[in-house]
C-alpha positions, -999 to +999 in steps of 0.1 A: -114-049+299-087-041+274-080-069+249-043-078+249-028-077+214+005-095+206+029-086+179+011-081+145+035-078+116+026-054+089+012-073+059+012-056+025-015-062-001+009-080-024+024-104+001+012-134-019+031-122-050+064-129-034+063-166-032+053-191-059+033-213-036+011-185-024+006-173-060-007-208-070-029-208-039-044-174-048-049-185-084-067-216-071-089-195-049-096-170-077-111-198-098-143-192-079-150-159-096-160-172-131-178-201-114-199-176-094-209-159-127-217-193-142-240-203-113-257-169-112-264-171-149-279-205-144-301-193-116-312-164-138-321-189-165-343-208-140-361-176-130-366-166-167-380-201-174-405-195-147-415-161-160-425-173-195-413-178-231-403-142-237-381-140-207-366-174-216-358-162-251-341-132-237-320-154-214-311-176-243-299-145-263-279-134-233-262-168-230-252-166-267-234-133-263-196-138-270-186-123-237-209-146-217-196-176-237-160-165-230-167-162-193-183-196-193-152-211-211-131-194-185-153-210-158-148-244-174-110-239-175-111-227-139-130-257-127-105-280-145-076-262-128-094-265-095-100-302-101-063-307-111-051-291-079-076-310-058-066-343-075-029-335-067-037-330-030-061-358-025-035-387-023-015-367+003-045-359+025-062-393+022-039-421+012-059-452+002-046-486+013-054-521+000-044-544+028-008-537+036-001-518+004-008-482-003-021-472-037+004-451-055-006-414-058-003-414-096-029-442-098-053-423-076-049-392-097-054-411-129-085-428-114-100-394-106-093-381-141-109-412-155-140-404-134-141-369-149-138-383-184-166-409-177-189-381-164-182-360-195-189-389-218-222-396-199-232-360-202-224-360-239-244-391-244-274-379-223-275-343-237-263-352-271-294-373-278-280-407-271-305-414-243-336-407-265 
């Protein structure tokens, strides 16, 4: 049985470069690339920790390489960009209401960034030696 195909317009590789919305969308999706490297390097660190002190020291030296540190800084910036775009979309997708009144989108976005800052302060306190 032959599958009936409708009209399929030709789509070029650079179709997303022709509209600003799609460029922003693709940039958001591309943020996953440095994050994948970050996650893989953390998994490699766990395996090197299991293999012993020499492997752990090798992983630590790898993590101190300027290129690796640059990719990790890129991953951090990419995750902040991803969070920014998510925080912008969240009030549109899931508006929050208190009784009869809807919470303004800017208040929801500010609340989410305050949550990010609170988590960063908590991490700095825990890993900076404040918890010991």
